[in-house]
N, C-alpha and C positions, 0 to 999 in steps of 0.2 A: 503495500499499498504505500509505503514513503518513498519507495523507488518510483513508482509510477505519480504521484505527485511533485516529485522532484523533476522527473522528466518534463511532465506538463507545464509546471513552472518554467523552466529553462526555456521550452518552446514558445512560449508566451512571452519573455523577456526577450528572446530574439527577433520576436517578429514586431514587438514594440518598439525596439530600437534600432532597427534595420531601416536605411534608406531606400526608398520605393521610386523609381523613376517613371513617372507617368508623360508620355508624349501626346500632345493635342493632336487628333487627327479627325480631318473634317470629310466626311464620307458624302459623295454625290451619287444620288441614284437617279439615273436617267432612265425616264419612262417612256413608253410611246404614247402617252396620253395626252391628247390633245383637247383643249377646254376653248370653250366661246362662252362670252355671257357680255352682258349688256350692263352697262352703269353711268352715272353721272361724273365725270373728273371732277375732284375737287382740289387744289395744288397744298390745301393746307398738310394733305398726307404725303406729299413731297420729298424724297431727302436722296442726295449724291447719284441723280439720275434714273432715280427708281422712284416708285411710287406703290402705296399699299392699296389694291382695288380687289374687293370680294376675297379677302382672304390670302391674296396672291401676292407678289411681289413682282411687279412688273417693271421692266427696265423702259423707261421713257424719259429724253432729255428733258432738263427743265424747261427750257425754251419752247420746245414742243408743247410741254405740260401747260403752260401760260397760255398757248392758243388754244389749247383745247378745254380751260378752265370753263366749268359750268355748262359744259356740251354733252349731252348723251353721247356715248360710244360704245363701239362693241369691239372687244378685244380678244383675239383667237391666237393662239402660240401653243407649242407644246412646253408641257411642265417638265421641270427639275426641282428633285427635292434635296433638300442640305439636313441631314441629319443632325439631330439637336447636340449640343455639348454638356455634358452633366458634371456637376460640381461635385467633386469627390470628397468625403470626411477629410478635414484638418487641410484642405487646400483652399489656397485664395480664389477669388473668382476671376475666371478666365474668360478672355473675349467670345464670344460666340451667343448665339440664341438658347435659350431654354427648351424651347419647342421646336419640332422638325419645320422648316419654311420651305414654303413651295415657291419657286421663281418661274418667269416667264421672262426669257431671255431676247426671243426676238419676236415681239408681238405683232401683229396686223390690226392695226387700228384702223376702223372705220366710224365716220360721224353718221350716226341715226338722226333722221329729222323727224 
């Protein structure tokens, strides 16, 4: 009994004081899913050449977004999913999103009248 407790304690101590090297890995999941939706564009959701529309991050340059502001548009494009970055116990906050993010990189944008 003493021997098993000693071994258990040693294993616990080794695991507590060992250094672990976690690497940040961003995984892209490319899918063949083509989405199409109609929405009204509002530039308050725009950031760094992208805009949040219907749960997707859509690549639209800010100048183009300003021209489309307030207009009803149809966005069509291929969806790419970026896997979430999980914060590990005892680790500082890493750069990345906490939830999977769906991107439309090359959208086709049509103005709906």
